[in-house]
mmCIF file as gemmi writes it, N, C-alpha and C atoms, coordinates in Angstrom:
data_model
loop_
_atom_site.group_PDB
_atom_site.id
_atom_site.type_symbol
_atom_site.label_atom_id
_atom_site.label_alt_id
_atom_site.label_comp_id
_atom_site.label_asym_id
_atom_site.label_entity_id
_atom_site.label_seq_id
_atom_site.pdbx_PDB_ins_code
_atom_site.Cartn_x
_atom_site.Cartn_y
_atom_site.Cartn_z
_atom_site.occupancy
_atom_site.B_iso_or_equiv
_atom_site.pdbx_formal_charge
_atom_site.auth_seq_id
_atom_site.auth_asym_id
_atom_site.pdbx_PDB_model_num
ATOM 1 N N . MET Axp A 1 ? 0.82 -1.152 -0.084 1 0 ? 1 A 1
ATOM 2 C CA . MET Axp A 1 ? -0.079 0.042 0.124 1 0 ? 1 A 1
ATOM 3 C C . MET Axp A 1 ? 0.95 1.266 -0.227 1 0 ? 1 A 1
ATOM 4 N N . LYS Axp A 2 ? 0.499 2.252 -0.82 1 0 ? 2 A 1
ATOM 5 C CA . LYS Axp A 2 ? 1.318 3.409 -0.952 1 0 ? 2 A 1
ATOM 6 C C . LYS Axp A 2 ? 0.425 4.616 -0.582 1 0 ? 2 A 1
ATOM 7 N N . LYS Axp A 3 ? 1.082 5.786 -0.613 1 0 ? 3 A 1
ATOM 8 C CA . LYS Axp A 3 ? 0.506 7.183 -0.665 1 0 ? 3 A 1
ATOM 9 C C . LYS Axp A 3 ? 0.934 7.647 -1.905 1 0 ? 3 A 1
ATOM 10 N N . TRP Axp A 4 ? -0.044 8.5 -2.416 1 0 ? 4 A 1
ATOM 11 C CA . TRP Axp A 4 ? 0.306 9.343 -3.677 1 0 ? 4 A 1
ATOM 12 C C . TRP Axp A 4 ? -0.056 10.856 -3.524 1 0 ? 4 A 1
ATOM 13 N N . GLN Axp A 5 ? 0.735 11.791 -4.037 1 0 ? 5 A 1
ATOM 14 C CA . GLN Axp A 5 ? 0.482 13.163 -3.897 1 0 ? 5 A 1
ATOM 15 C C . GLN Axp A 5 ? 0.469 13.732 -5.057 1 0 ? 5 A 1
ATOM 16 N N . CYS Axp A 6 ? -0.692 14.584 -5.121 1 0 ? 6 A 1
ATOM 17 C CA . CYS Axp A 6 ? -0.998 15.477 -6.425 1 0 ? 6 A 1
ATOM 18 C C . CYS Axp A 6 ? 0.222 16.372 -6.502 1 0 ? 6 A 1
ATOM 19 N N . ILE Axp A 7 ? 0.834 16.484 -7.596 1 0 ? 7 A 1
ATOM 20 C CA . ILE Axp A 7 ? 1.817 17.498 -7.89 1 0 ? 7 A 1
ATOM 21 C C . ILE Axp A 7 ? 1.264 18.748 -8.222 1 0 ? 7 A 1
ATOM 22 N N . LEU Axp A 8 ? 0.06 19.183 -8.448 1 0 ? 8 A 1
ATOM 23 C CA . LEU Axp A 8 ? -0.664 20.235 -8.665 1 0 ? 8 A 1
ATOM 24 C C . LEU Axp A 8 ? -1.064 20.979 -7.379 1 0 ? 8 A 1
ATOM 25 N N . CYS Axp A 9 ? -1.594 20.327 -6.393 1 0 ? 9 A 1
ATOM 26 C CA . CYS Axp A 9 ? -2.12 20.79 -5.236 1 0 ? 9 A 1
ATOM 27 C C . CYS Axp A 9 ? -1.597 20.382 -3.866 1 0 ? 9 A 1
ATOM 28 N N . GLY Axp A 10 ? -0.767 19.251 -4.087 1 0 ? 10 A 1
ATOM 29 C CA . GLY Axp A 10 ? -0.285 18.496 -2.566 1 0 ? 10 A 1
ATOM 30 C C . GLY Axp A 10 ? -1.505 17.512 -2.084 1 0 ? 10 A 1
ATOM 31 N N . PHE Axp A 11 ? -2.452 17.264 -2.791 1 0 ? 11 A 1
ATOM 32 C CA . PHE Axp A 11 ? -3.427 16.474 -1.974 1 0 ? 11 A 1
ATOM 33 C C . PHE Axp A 11 ? -2.977 15.073 -1.788 1 0 ? 11 A 1
ATOM 34 N N . ILE Axp A 12 ? -2.914 14.351 -0.914 1 0 ? 12 A 1
ATOM 35 C CA . ILE Axp A 12 ? -2.473 12.898 -0.565 1 0 ? 12 A 1
ATOM 36 C C . ILE Axp A 12 ? -3.318 11.917 -0.704 1 0 ? 12 A 1
ATOM 37 N N . TYR Axp A 13 ? -3.414 11.078 -1.506 1 0 ? 13 A 1
ATOM 38 C CA . TYR Axp A 13 ? -4.318 9.767 -1.701 1 0 ? 13 A 1
ATOM 39 C C . TYR Axp A 13 ? -3.452 8.565 -0.958 1 0 ? 13 A 1
ATOM 40 N N . ASP Axp A 14 ? -4.176 8.122 0.122 1 0 ? 14 A 1
ATOM 41 C CA . ASP Axp A 14 ? -3.479 6.87 0.851 1 0 ? 14 A 1
ATOM 42 C C . ASP Axp A 14 ? -4.455 5.825 0.622 1 0 ? 14 A 1
ATOM 43 N N . GLU Axp A 15 ? -3.919 4.682 0.012 1 0 ? 15 A 1
ATOM 44 C CA . GLU Axp A 15 ? -4.385 3.515 -0.466 1 0 ? 15 A 1
ATOM 45 C C . GLU Axp A 15 ? -4.998 2.845 0.678 1 0 ? 15 A 1
ATOM 46 N N . VAL Axp A 16 ? -4.241 2.755 1.768 1 0 ? 16 A 1
ATOM 47 C CA . VAL Axp A 16 ? -4.907 2.234 3.026 1 0 ? 16 A 1
ATOM 48 C C . VAL Axp A 16 ? -6.178 2.969 3.453 1 0 ? 16 A 1
ATOM 49 N N . ALA Axp A 17 ? -6.18 4.026 3.592 1 0 ? 17 A 1
ATOM 50 C CA . ALA Axp A 17 ? -7.524 4.731 4.003 1 0 ? 17 A 1
ATOM 51 C C . ALA Axp A 17 ? -8.573 4.895 2.861 1 0 ? 17 A 1
ATOM 52 N N . GLY Axp A 18 ? -8.231 4.833 1.472 1 0 ? 18 A 1
ATOM 53 C CA . GLY Axp A 18 ? -9.018 5.193 0.435 1 0 ? 18 A 1
ATOM 54 C C . GLY Axp A 18 ? -9.677 6.596 0.682 1 0 ? 18 A 1
ATOM 55 N N . LEU Axp A 19 ? -10.912 6.857 0.081 1 0 ? 19 A 1
ATOM 56 C CA . LEU Axp A 19 ? -11.531 8.013 0.147 1 0 ? 19 A 1
ATOM 57 C C . LEU Axp A 19 ? -13.164 7.605 0.371 1 0 ? 19 A 1
ATOM 58 N N . PRO Axp A 20 ? -13.544 7.134 1.456 1 0 ? 20 A 1
ATOM 59 C CA . PRO Axp A 20 ? -14.797 6.717 1.467 1 0 ? 20 A 1
ATOM 60 C C . PRO Axp A 20 ? -15.87 7.712 1.025 1 0 ? 20 A 1
ATOM 61 N N . ASP Axp A 21 ? -15.589 8.853 1.321 1 0 ? 21 A 1
ATOM 62 C CA . ASP Axp A 21 ? -16.638 10.048 1.102 1 0 ? 21 A 1
ATOM 63 C C . ASP Axp A 21 ? -16.701 10.27 -0.504 1 0 ? 21 A 1
ATOM 64 N N . GLU Axp A 22 ? -15.789 9.759 -1.122 1 0 ? 22 A 1
ATOM 65 C CA . GLU Axp A 22 ? -15.684 9.707 -2.611 1 0 ? 22 A 1
ATOM 66 C C . GLU Axp A 22 ? -16.121 8.648 -3.289 1 0 ? 22 A 1
ATOM 67 N N . GLY Axp A 23 ? -16.281 7.547 -2.512 1 0 ? 23 A 1
ATOM 68 C CA . GLY Axp A 23 ? -16.931 6.276 -3.123 1 0 ? 23 A 1
ATOM 69 C C . GLY Axp A 23 ? -15.606 5.366 -3.215 1 0 ? 23 A 1
ATOM 70 N N . ILE Axp A 24 ? -14.539 5.642 -2.825 1 0 ? 24 A 1
ATOM 71 C CA . ILE Axp A 24 ? -13.212 4.81 -2.976 1 0 ? 24 A 1
ATOM 72 C C . ILE Axp A 24 ? -13.01 4.071 -1.435 1 0 ? 24 A 1
ATOM 73 N N . ALA Axp A 25 ? -13.099 2.705 -1.679 1 0 ? 25 A 1
ATOM 74 C CA . ALA Axp A 25 ? -13.124 1.907 -0.376 1 0 ? 25 A 1
ATOM 75 C C . ALA Axp A 25 ? -11.653 1.948 0.079 1 0 ? 25 A 1
ATOM 76 N N . PRO Axp A 26 ? -11.464 1.75 1.431 1 0 ? 26 A 1
ATOM 77 C CA . PRO Axp A 26 ? -10.305 1.818 1.945 1 0 ? 26 A 1
ATOM 78 C C . PRO Axp A 26 ? -9.567 0.426 1.212 1 0 ? 26 A 1
ATOM 79 N N . GLY Axp A 27 ? -8.109 0.506 0.931 1 0 ? 27 A 1
ATOM 80 C CA . GLY Axp A 27 ? -7.307 -0.634 0.532 1 0 ? 27 A 1
ATOM 81 C C . GLY Axp A 27 ? -7.576 -0.5 -1.137 1 0 ? 27 A 1
ATOM 82 N N . THR Axp A 28 ? -8.133 0.603 -1.686 1 0 ? 28 A 1
ATOM 83 C CA . THR Axp A 28 ? -8.058 0.702 -2.956 1 0 ? 28 A 1
ATOM 84 C C . THR Axp A 28 ? -6.831 1.184 -3.577 1 0 ? 28 A 1
ATOM 85 N N . ARG Axp A 29 ? -6.131 0.396 -4.322 1 0 ? 29 A 1
ATOM 86 C CA . ARG Axp A 29 ? -4.894 0.877 -5.128 1 0 ? 29 A 1
ATOM 87 C C . ARG Axp A 29 ? -5.146 1.956 -6.028 1 0 ? 29 A 1
ATOM 88 N N . TRP Axp A 30 ? -4.107 2.77 -6.213 1 0 ? 30 A 1
ATOM 89 C CA . TRP Axp A 30 ? -4.236 4.101 -7.194 1 0 ? 30 A 1
ATOM 90 C C . TRP Axp A 30 ? -4.497 3.612 -8.358 1 0 ? 30 A 1
ATOM 91 N N . GLU Axp A 31 ? -4.207 2.431 -9.051 1 0 ? 31 A 1
ATOM 92 C CA . GLU Axp A 31 ? -4.475 1.767 -10.388 1 0 ? 31 A 1
ATOM 93 C C . GLU Axp A 31 ? -5.671 1.609 -10.488 1 0 ? 31 A 1
ATOM 94 N N . ALA Axp A 32 ? -6.578 1.202 -9.431 1 0 ? 32 A 1
ATOM 95 C CA . ALA Axp A 32 ? -7.975 0.866 -9.413 1 0 ? 32 A 1
ATOM 96 C C . ALA Axp A 32 ? -8.814 2.136 -9.525 1 0 ? 32 A 1
ATOM 97 N N . VAL Axp A 33 ? -8.363 3.286 -9.201 1 0 ? 33 A 1
ATOM 98 C CA . VAL Axp A 33 ? -9.246 4.502 -8.981 1 0 ? 33 A 1
ATOM 99 C C . VAL Axp A 33 ? -9.677 4.742 -10.231 1 0 ? 33 A 1
ATOM 100 N N . SER Axp A 34 ? -10.847 5.05 -10.628 1 0 ? 34 A 1
ATOM 101 C CA . SER Axp A 34 ? -11.325 5.303 -11.927 1 0 ? 34 A 1
ATOM 102 C C . SER Axp A 34 ? -10.687 6.481 -12.58 1 0 ? 34 A 1
ATOM 103 N N . ALA Axp A 35 ? -10.655 6.148 -13.888 1 0 ? 35 A 1
ATOM 104 C CA . ALA Axp A 35 ? -10.022 7.343 -14.629 1 0 ? 35 A 1
ATOM 105 C C . ALA Axp A 35 ? -10.667 8.673 -14.798 1 0 ? 35 A 1
ATOM 106 N N . ASP Axp A 36 ? -12.022 8.684 -14.475 1 0 ? 36 A 1
ATOM 107 C CA . ASP Axp A 36 ? -12.68 9.889 -14.494 1 0 ? 36 A 1
ATOM 108 C C . ASP Axp A 36 ? -12.643 10.578 -13.175 1 0 ? 36 A 1
ATOM 109 N N . TRP Axp A 37 ? -12.144 9.822 -11.975 1 0 ? 37 A 1
ATOM 110 C CA . TRP Axp A 37 ? -11.921 10.716 -10.847 1 0 ? 37 A 1
ATOM 111 C C . TRP Axp A 37 ? -11.356 11.832 -10.897 1 0 ? 37 A 1
ATOM 112 N N . THR Axp A 38 ? -11.75 12.747 -10.089 1 0 ? 38 A 1
ATOM 113 C CA . THR Axp A 38 ? -11.105 14.147 -9.924 1 0 ? 38 A 1
ATOM 114 C C . THR Axp A 38 ? -10.649 14.35 -8.505 1 0 ? 38 A 1
ATOM 115 N N . CYS Axp A 39 ? -9.564 15.059 -8.38 1 0 ? 39 A 1
ATOM 116 C CA . CYS Axp A 39 ? -8.958 15.357 -7.137 1 0 ? 39 A 1
ATOM 117 C C . CYS Axp A 39 ? -9.977 16.356 -6.256 1 0 ? 39 A 1
ATOM 118 N N . PRO Axp A 40 ? -10.23 15.909 -4.872 1 0 ? 40 A 1
ATOM 119 C CA . PRO Axp A 40 ? -11.239 16.493 -4.247 1 0 ? 40 A 1
ATOM 120 C C . PRO Axp A 40 ? -10.753 18.108 -3.773 1 0 ? 40 A 1
ATOM 121 N N . HIS Axp A 41 ? -9.471 18.349 -4.01 1 0 ? 41 A 1
ATOM 122 C CA . HIS Axp A 41 ? -9.025 19.635 -3.61 1 0 ? 41 A 1
ATOM 123 C C . HIS Axp A 41 ? -8.469 20.63 -4.759 1 0 ? 41 A 1
ATOM 124 N N . CYS Axp A 42 ? -8.279 20.176 -5.872 1 0 ? 42 A 1
ATOM 125 C CA . CYS Axp A 42 ? -8.161 21.173 -7.144 1 0 ? 42 A 1
ATOM 126 C C . CYS Axp A 42 ? -8.976 20.808 -8.242 1 0 ? 42 A 1
ATOM 127 N N . ALA Axp A 43 ? -9.637 19.519 -8.21 1 0 ? 43 A 1
ATOM 128 C CA . ALA Axp A 43 ? -10.619 19.145 -9.279 1 0 ? 43 A 1
ATOM 129 C C . ALA Axp A 43 ? -9.787 18.669 -10.572 1 0 ? 43 A 1
ATOM 130 N N . ALA Axp A 44 ? -8.571 18.558 -10.523 1 0 ? 44 A 1
ATOM 131 C CA . ALA Axp A 44 ? -7.718 18.007 -11.645 1 0 ? 44 A 1
ATOM 132 C C . ALA Axp A 44 ? -8.193 16.571 -11.811 1 0 ? 44 A 1
ATOM 133 N N . THR Axp A 45 ? -8.268 16.089 -13.062 1 0 ? 45 A 1
ATOM 134 C CA . THR Axp A 45 ? -8.702 14.869 -13.386 1 0 ? 45 A 1
ATOM 135 C C . THR Axp A 45 ? -7.356 13.847 -13.168 1 0 ? 45 A 1
ATOM 136 N N . LYS Axp A 46 ? -7.541 12.646 -12.806 1 0 ? 46 A 1
ATOM 137 C CA . LYS Axp A 46 ? -6.498 11.757 -12.856 1 0 ? 46 A 1
ATOM 138 C C . LYS Axp A 46 ? -5.51 11.613 -14.024 1 0 ? 46 A 1
ATOM 139 N N . ALA Axp A 47 ? -6.092 11.944 -15.107 1 0 ? 47 A 1
ATOM 140 C CA . ALA Axp A 47 ? -5.347 11.894 -16.227 1 0 ? 47 A 1
ATOM 141 C C . ALA Axp A 47 ? -4.519 13.29 -16.729 1 0 ? 47 A 1
ATOM 142 N N . ASP Axp A 48 ? -4.907 14.177 -15.92 1 0 ? 48 A 1
ATOM 143 C CA . ASP Axp A 48 ? -4.384 15.632 -16.019 1 0 ? 48 A 1
ATOM 144 C C . ASP Axp A 48 ? -3.089 15.774 -15.213 1 0 ? 48 A 1
ATOM 145 N N . PHE Axp A 49 ? -2.805 15.045 -14.232 1 0 ? 49 A 1
ATOM 146 C CA . PHE Axp A 49 ? -1.629 15.126 -13.454 1 0 ? 49 A 1
ATOM 147 C C . PHE Axp A 49 ? -1.032 13.923 -13.01 1 0 ? 49 A 1
ATOM 148 N N . ASP Axp A 50 ? 0.288 14.009 -12.617 1 0 ? 50 A 1
ATOM 149 C CA . ASP Axp A 50 ? 0.964 12.876 -12.179 1 0 ? 50 A 1
ATOM 150 C C . ASP Axp A 50 ? 0.861 12.821 -10.744 1 0 ? 50 A 1
ATOM 151 N N . MET Axp A 51 ? 0.995 11.541 -10.361 1 0 ? 51 A 1
ATOM 152 C CA . MET Axp A 51 ? 1.259 11.362 -8.78 1 0 ? 51 A 1
ATOM 153 C C . MET Axp A 51 ? 2.477 10.748 -8.477 1 0 ? 51 A 1
ATOM 154 N N . ILE Axp A 52 ? 2.827 11.026 -7.4 1 0 ? 52 A 1
ATOM 155 C CA . ILE Axp A 52 ? 4.148 10.522 -7.145 1 0 ? 52 A 1
ATOM 156 C C . ILE Axp A 52 ? 3.976 9.688 -5.673 1 0 ? 52 A 1
ATOM 157 N N . ALA Axp A 53 ? 4.828 8.608 -5.552 1 0 ? 53 A 1
ATOM 158 C CA . ALA Axp A 53 ? 4.811 7.819 -4.347 1 0 ? 53 A 1
ATOM 159 C C . ALA Axp A 53 ? 5.545 8.592 -3.276 1 0 ? 53 A 1
ATOM 160 N N . ILE Axp A 54 ? 5.056 8.59 -2.189 1 0 ? 54 A 1
ATOM 161 C CA . ILE Axp A 54 ? 5.723 9.157 -0.886 1 0 ? 54 A 1
ATOM 162 C C . ILE Axp A 54 ? 6.204 8.122 -0.125 1 0 ? 54 A 1
ATOM 163 N N . VAL Axp A 55 ? 7.502 8.07 0.09 1 0 ? 55 A 1
ATOM 164 C CA . VAL Axp A 55 ? 8.248 7.042 0.883 1 0 ? 55 A 1
ATOM 165 C C . VAL Axp A 55 ? 8.073 7.309 2.416 1 0 ? 55 A 1
ATOM 166 N N . SER Axp A 56 ? 7.596 6.376 3.072 1 0 ? 56 A 1
ATOM 167 C CA . SER Axp A 56 ? 7.484 6.536 4.31 1 0 ? 56 A 1
ATOM 168 C C . SER Axp A 56 ? 8.46 6.336 5.264 1 0 ? 56 A 1
C-alpha cells in the first residue's frame, strides 16, 4: 500500500485509507481508482496530473 501526492495541489491519496466520502473503499490501489476521478482539492482529473509515491 502506498500514498500518492498530487503534484498540482499537494493532496495525498492514501491507498490504506481510500476516500470513502468519494466512494473509494479503504484498500483501493491507485491503479484501481477510476480514470474519471477528480482530485477533491483542485478538481484536476487523474489523467491531467502525475502522482508521486511518498516514501514512508
